[in-house]
N, C-alpha and C positions, 0 to 999 in steps of 0.2 A: 874362763870363756874369751874367745878371741875377739879383739877389738882393735879397730885402726882409727886413729884420732889425728886429724890433721889440724895444724895451726900455722900461723905466719902470714895468713891472708890479710888484705887490706887495700887502701887506696894509694895510688902513687901516680906522679906526673909521667907523661911520655919521656922515655929514655932512662926512667929510674930502675931500680932493682928491688926485688923481694926475695926472700928464702922461705920456702915452705918446709915443713917438718911433718912427718907421719910417725906417730908413736905407736909401736905395736904392742905395747905393755908386756914386754919381755917374751913375746912370741915369735921373734924372728927366725929362731932356729928351725920352725916348722915350715918356713916359707922357701920357695924356689924363686921363680921370677916375681919381681915387683915393679910396679909402675905408677905413673901419674896420668890422669886423663883430665879433660876439661869438657864443660857443656855450658852452652848458652840457651836461653829460652827457645830459640828458634832453630837450634841445630841438633844433630845427634852428638852423643858422646865422642868425643875425638881423642885420639892417642896423642899424648904428649912426650912420653919418654918411658923406657923400660930399662931395667937392669936385671941380669941373670944373677943366680946365686955366686957365680964365679967373677962377676963384676963386668961383664960384656954389656955395653949399652947400645940402645937404639933410640933414634929421636924422629918426631914428626917433622915433615919438611918445613912446616911454618916456624918451628923453634929452633932448628938446627943451627948450631953456631952462637946461640944466644942463651939457651938453658943448659944446665948440667945436672944430671941426676947421680945421686951417690947414696950408699948405704952404709951404716955403721953398725955392725952386728954387736959391739961391745955396749953400745948405747941402746940398741934395739930400735934404731930409728931410720926412716928413709927420708931424703932431702931432695929438694929441687931448688937450685939456684937460678933465679931468673934475672937476666941482665937485658939492658936495651928494651924495656917494656914498651908496647905500643898498645894504642886503643883496641886493636883487634885481639889482644890477649886478654881482654876482659871476659871472665867466665868464672863458673864455680870450678874448683880444682879438687879432683878426687884421687885419694890414694888407693892403690889396688895390690893384693897380693894373692898369690896362688899356693894352696897347700902342696907341700913337697911330695906327699903320697897319695892323697885323695884327689888332687887337682881341683878341689873346690876353691871357688874365687871369692875373696873377701873384699868388701868396699868399706871405705870411710864415709863419714857424713858430708864431706865437702867443705871447702873453705873459699869465700868469695875473694876474688881479686878483681879490682877495678882500676883500670888505667885511663886517666882523664885529666886534662888540663884545666 
């Protein structure tokens, strides 16, 4: 069964860094594009970053230049390196992956990131 499990969230002061991980439980070979999204209680889910199977990346305007998405097929993991974190980055962060053939989209359960002094 396909599962995406995020980890690495937590609390950090403004200007700090965190690295999120998304474990695909060995299923990465079936995924095409993967990405990170975030959501706060008062807003819709927002695109953070995506990465294609070939490694092409795209970032949301709010995080461009501060966040870096990457994927490691050998480890079956998707990553999000977050630097220069600000209070507006506080949200639940979700991992997302699209099945290569069916285009079904899978989501993780989310990991909380809190940026607060």
